[in-house]
N, C-alpha and C positions, 0 to 999 in steps of 0.2 A: 535372453529376454526375447519374447516373440515380437513379430512385426506388428501385430495387433496392439500390443502394449505400447510400442514405440509410437504408433500413429495416434493412440489415445493421448499420450503425453505431448505430442506435437500440437494437437488441437487444444489441449489444456493450456499450453503456453500461448497459443494464438489468442484464445479467449481471455486469458489473464492479462495479456498485454493490452488488448482493446479496452477492457474494463478499467485497468489501472490508469490508463492515459486520460480517461474521462473523470472518473469519480473514486478511484481507489478500490481496494478490496479484492484484487485478482488473486491474492494468495489463498483465499478461501476456495478457489478452484484448483490451483496448481499444487498446493500442499497435499490435499486429499488424494489427488491423482498420483503423486509421487509415493505416498503411503500405500495406495492400492497396488502400485507396481512392485511393492515389496521392500522399499528402502526403510531402514530404521528411522525413527522420528527425528533424531538429531541430524542425520544425513539428508533426510527429506527437507528439513528447514534450510540446511546449508546449500543444497542444490537449488532450492527455490530462490534463494537470495542471488545465487550466481546467474541463473537464467533470467531473472527479472531485472537485474541492474542495467543491462545494456538496452533493453526496450525502454526502460524509464529514462535513461540518458538520451536516447533518440527523441523521446517526447519532450524532454527539457530543451533540446536543441531546436525543435520545431516551435515551441512556445517562445523561446528567446528570439528567434528570427521574426516572430510576429510582434515583438516588443512587449510581451506579457510577463517577463521575469524581472523582478526588482531585487537584485542582489543585495543592496544596502539594507533593505528591510528584513531580509530573512537570513543574513549571514550568521548572526549570533545563534539563531535557532538551529541552523545547519551544524555549527560547531558543537553545540551542546548535545544534539541528537546523535552525532557521530560518536562522541565519548560514551554516552549512555547506552547506545546500541551495542558497542563493544562489550560493555559490562554485562548487558543482558545476554549476549551470545556466550559469554563465559559461564554465567550462572546456569544457562539451560542445560549444560552438560551434567549437572548434578541434581536438578530439581524437575519433578514431573510438571507438565503443563495441563494436566487434566482439569484443574480448577479454573484456569483461564479459559479453557474451551467452553466451560459451562457459563461463564460470566459474559463472554463476548456477545452472544445473541441479544441479551438483555440490554447491554450498552448500546448496541446498534438500534434496537427498538426505540429506546429513549430519544436518540438522535433523530430517527426518522419521524417520530411523532412531533417533535419540536419543530422540525423543518416544515412538515406538512401543515402545522397550525400557524406558521409564520410565513404567509405567502409573499411578503415583500423582502424577506431575508435573502440577501445575496444578489438581488436583482441589479443593484448599483453599489458602488463603493460607499462606505459609511464611516462614521467616526469610530476609531479604535476604542474598545472598552478596556484594554490592557496596554500598558507601555511595552515597547519592544523588548526590553530586558525581562520584564515580568512574564510576558508570553513565552519568550525563549526558554526561560528557566522552568516554567511550569509544563508547557507542552513538550519542550525539548527533552527534559529529564524523564518524564513519565512515559511519553509515547516512544521516545528513543529506546528506553530500556525495554518496553514491551515489544517493539519491533525486533530487537535483537534476541529477545527471549522466546517469542512465539511468532508474532508478525501479522497474520491474516487480519484484515480490517483496519490496519494502521492508516492507510491512505484515506479511508473514509473519515476516520477520527480527525486526522490532520486537516482535511478539507473543511470540515465543520468548524474546527478551531479557528482557522484563518478567516472564515466568514463571520462567525459569531463574536469572536473576541478581538480580532485584528482589523475588522472592518472591510475586508476584501469582498468584491463581488465573486460569484461562483467561478467565473472564467479565470480571473487572476489567482484565486485561491487554488484552483486546480494546477496552475503553472507552478505556484510556490510549493505545493505539496509534492510535485514530481522532483523538484530540486532537493527538498529535504529527504525524500525517499532514496535518492541516489546516495546521500551521505550515510544513512542508516544501513543500506544494503552493503556498501563498501566496507563499513566497519564490521558488520557481521561476517562478511566474506573473509576478511583478514583473520579474524579470530577463529572461525570454523575451519578454514583451510589449514591453518597451522595445527589444528587438532585432527586433521584427516577426515573431516565430515562433509566433503563435497564429492559427488559422483560427476567427474568432469565430462565424460562422453555424453551422458544424459543431459547435463547442464547446457552443453554447447548445442545439442539438438533442439532443446526447448528454447534456447536463447534466440535462434533464428526465427522461430515462430513468434516469440514474444515481441521481437523488433517489428515484425510485419504488423501484428495486431496493434501495437502502440502507435505506429505511424498512422494507421487508419483512424484510430480513436481520437488522437490529438487533432487530426485534420478536421474531423467532424465537430469537435468542441470549438475550435477556432472559427470555423465557418458559421456555426449556428449560435454561438455566444452563450451568455450566462443562463438564459431561460432554458436552453437545451441541456446544459450541464446540471441545472437544478432538477429537471425532470428525470434525467438519466441517473442522477444521484439517488433520488427517491426510489426509482425502479430497482437499481442495483442493490441498494441497501436492503430493500424489502426481500429480494431474492437471497441475499447473504444472510439475513436473519433466519429464514427458513432453512437454508443450507447448514449454517453453523449450529442451529438448534438441533437439527436432525443428527449431525455428526456427534454432538455433545451428549444428547440424551437418549438416542435410539440406536446408536451403533456402538457396540462394545469393542 
């Protein structure tokens, strides 16, 4: 593999870590980069999980030190997403993800429009619309399976779910999203590693970049608060809509 390719993957990991730490969706940068480098789809997904986990874990540590992680409120969601993600990672070995690639941009577009038309959403904590168990079962099972099966965009979907249905502000939702993402990534790694679907050298190289990007992103989110995360969320989701739509509909 050429040095040019390695450098591209390094910067993809850096960008993905930064974006993931704030609003999720970094996989829509790192997964296409790994596919471009010539990895088979399943191995690209496995390597992406490996490289992103440690950056996400560092972001969780920074959010926790700032007092933004509430383990009792999200532990059931973490458990259910872990099990569901492992199932999704097992299924991905036998099913094409082409349909999901075509659906993702439309799902992201719906979320972006809703957030844009709801200026007060996520500015402050609000009353939860779903009980903890209901949210954990719904979001945990669906998004956990999706993250193990395909993954890109999961962080954005989770962040929106924590704001809209669980009553978190955007900053606390971002912290909770990172904690859940660690669980789904670890589950997918365990399954895909057992099936030989991780390129460890590339994963480690991108991991270093991802950690650096996540540290910078989480520091900005904590410093500037929910208003910044909301704006970053809308910007990032808008870019991800264009990126995922281009990948799904215009690149064979």
